[in-house]
C-alpha positions in Angstrom: 29.1 -31.8 -29.7 28.6 -30.5 -26.4 27.7 -26.6 -25.9 26.6 -24.9 -23.3 25.8 -21.0 -23.2 25.1 -19.1 -20.4 23.7 -22.0 -18.1 22.4 -21.0 -14.8 21.2 -23.2 -12.1 18.9 -22.2 -9.4 17.3 -24.3 -6.8 14.6 -22.6 -4.8 16.1 -23.6 -1.3 20.1 -23.9 -2.1 20.7 -20.7 -4.1 23.0 -20.7 -7.3 24.1 -23.8 -8.4 25.8 -22.7 -11.5 26.4 -19.4 -13.0 26.4 -18.2 -16.8 28.8 -21.6 -17.5 29.5 -21.6 -21.1 31.4 -24.1 -22.7 32.3 -26.1 -25.7 33.7 -30.0 -26.7 34.2 -30.8 -30.0 33.6 -34.5 -31.4 36.5 -36.7 -29.9 37.6 -34.5 -27.3 38.0 -35.4 -24.0 38.2 -33.0 -21.0 38.2 -33.2 -17.1 35.5 -31.3 -15.2 37.1 -30.8 -11.5 36.4 -28.4 -8.5 35.9 -28.7 -4.9 32.5 -30.6 -3.5 29.5 -28.9 -3.8 31.2 -26.3 -7.0 28.6 -27.8 -9.2 30.0 -30.5 -10.7 27.4 -33.1 -10.5 24.7 -30.4 -11.2 26.6 -29.8 -14.6 26.5 -33.0 -15.8 23.0 -33.9 -14.9 21.7 -31.2 -16.9 23.6 -32.7 -19.8 22.6 -36.0 -18.9 18.8 -34.0 -19.3 18.1 -35.3 -15.6 17.2 -31.8 -14.6 16.6 -29.0 -16.6 19.0 -25.3 -16.6 17.3 -22.1 -14.7 18.5 -20.2 -17.6 21.0 -20.9 -20.8 21.0 -23.5 -23.1 22.5 -26.8 -23.7 23.1 -28.1 -26.8 23.9 -32.0 -27.8 25.0 -32.9 -31.4 23.6 -29.4 -32.6 20.2 -30.2 -30.5 18.9 -27.7 -27.9 18.2 -30.1 -25.1 17.0 -27.6 -22.7 13.7 -27.5 -22.7 12.6 -30.8 -24.5 9.8 -32.8 -23.5 10.0 -35.7 -21.4 8.5 -38.4 -23.8 11.7 -37.3 -26.1 14.3 -38.0 -23.4 14.7 -41.7 -23.6 15.4 -41.1 -27.5 17.6 -38.0 -27.1 19.5 -40.4 -24.2 20.6 -42.7 -26.6 23.5 -40.7 -28.0 24.6 -40.5 -24.1 26.7 -43.0 -22.1 26.8 -42.5 -18.5 29.4 -43.8 -15.9 29.3 -43.5 -12.1 31.6 -44.2 -9.3 29.6 -46.6 -7.6 28.7 -48.4 -10.7 24.8 -48.6 -10.2 24.9 -52.3 -11.5 22.0 -54.6 -10.9 23.4 -56.9 -8.7 20.9 -60.0 -9.0 21.8 -59.8 -13.0 24.2 -61.4 -14.9 27.0 -59.0 -16.1 25.4 -59.7 -19.8 22.1 -58.4 -18.6 23.4 -55.3 -16.9 25.4 -54.3 -20.2 22.3 -55.4 -22.6 19.7 -53.1 -20.4 20.0 -49.9 -22.5 19.2 -51.9 -25.7 16.4 -53.7 -24.3 14.8 -50.7 -23.0 15.6 -49.0 -26.8 13.9 -52.2 -27.9 16.9 -53.4 -30.2 16.1 -57.2 -31.4 18.0 -60.3 -29.1 20.4 -61.0 -32.1 21.8 -57.4 -32.1 21.8 -57.1 -28.3 23.5 -60.3 -28.5 26.4 -58.8 -30.7 26.6 -55.5 -29.1 26.7 -56.9 -25.6 29.7 -59.1 -26.5 31.2 -56.6 -28.7 31.2 -54.0 -25.7 32.2 -56.4 -22.9 35.3 -57.5 -25.6 36.5 -53.7 -25.4 37.0 -53.5 -21.6 37.9 -57.2 -21.4 35.4 -59.0 -20.0 34.1 -61.3 -22.4 34.3 -64.2 -20.3 32.8 -63.0 -17.7 29.5 -62.2 -19.1 27.7 -64.9 -17.0 29.0 -63.8 -13.7 27.2 -61.3 -11.3 28.5 -58.7 -10.5 29.2 -59.2 -6.6 31.6 -62.0 -8.1 33.8 -59.6 -10.0 36.7 -57.2 -8.1 35.9 -53.5 -7.9 38.1 -52.6 -11.1 35.8 -55.2 -13.2 32.5 -53.7 -11.7 33.7 -50.3 -13.1 34.5 -51.9 -16.9 31.2 -53.4 -16.5 29.6 -49.9 -16.1 31.9 -48.9 -19.0 30.6 -51.6 -21.0 26.9 -50.7 -20.6 28.1 -47.1 -21.4 29.4 -47.8 -24.6 27.0 -50.4 -25.9 24.5 -48.0 -27.3 27.8 -46.6 -29.4 27.2 -43.0 -27.6 28.4 -40.1 -29.0 29.1 -38.5 -25.7 30.1 -40.2 -22.5 29.6 -38.3 -19.0 31.7 -40.3 -16.0 31.3 -39.1 -12.4 34.5 -40.0 -10.8 34.5 -43.0 -12.5 38.1 -43.9 -10.8 37.0 -42.8 -7.1 36.9 -46.5 -6.1 40.0 -47.8 -8.2 43.8 -48.0 -7.2 46.3 -45.8 -9.5 47.1 -48.8 -12.0 43.4 -49.3 -12.6 42.5 -45.8 -12.5 45.1 -45.4 -15.5 43.7 -48.5 -17.3 40.4 -46.8 -17.2 41.5 -43.3 -18.5 43.3 -45.3 -21.3 40.0 -46.7 -22.1 38.5 -43.5 -22.4 41.4 -42.3 -24.6 41.1 -45.1 -27.2 37.1 -44.2 -27.4 38.1 -40.5 -28.3 39.7 -42.2 -31.4 36.7 -43.1 -33.4 35.0 -40.0 -32.2 33.5 -40.0 -28.5 33.2 -37.1 -26.7 34.1 -37.5 -23.1 33.8 -35.2 -20.0 35.0 -36.8 -16.9 34.1 -35.2 -13.4 37.1 -36.1 -10.8 38.8 -34.6 -8.0 42.1 -36.8 -8.9 44.5 -33.9 -9.8 47.5 -36.5 -10.1 45.7 -38.2 -12.5 44.6 -35.0 -14.3 47.9 -33.8 -14.5 49.4 -36.9 -15.8 47.2 -37.1 -19.2 47.2 -33.4 -20.6 43.7 -32.9 -21.5 41.9 -29.9 -21.1 40.7 -29.1 -17.6 37.2 -27.2 -17.0 37.4 -25.5 -13.1 34.4 -24.8 -11.4 34.3 -22.6 -8.4 30.9 -21.6 -6.5 29.3 -22.5 -9.6 31.2 -20.4 -12.0 33.7 -22.0 -14.6 37.1 -20.2 -14.1 38.8 -19.0 -17.5 41.1 -21.9 -18.8 
């Protein structure tokens, strides 16, 4: 589902952020991406999410090389991605329903389909009764669930999560991870960048460790 081959990323003013990174994640696999701050985790996620391009090497998503695609093709290919952030990135002046619907609106889905998919996504994360609330009326854990619902509403093949439990207590973190594991059961691949070593050790999925831009042997 996701393959990186000898990926390098160099910034003119900061040097090498990634050096010869190769990895492969299968369909329905869940893995953790870890390493110290500045190790290259966010850079790798940005390359996979097509927010940046690699300096050398190739990134394949569902068999397609996304390393050098044109800007006009990026929105189409991003339909296969679900992005989840530590700080939620919700629109506070919009309702929960509107936040979750946004990827579908951008993609041009008809209103009946948007309504059906949004409610299905909110039901999956346990927020079906709160679609008319605004994000600031929700707890931190509920806001993160809205972010997850928005990420899955497009039925993506790959979910990228950047520190999704960083602002949550241990119980809520465990709930979020349980949701991710449920997604893998229907074939969704999940890659989670996190510093939470204790949580990683509890779950037993594959761990990919970056150190100064290098991917360490497993």
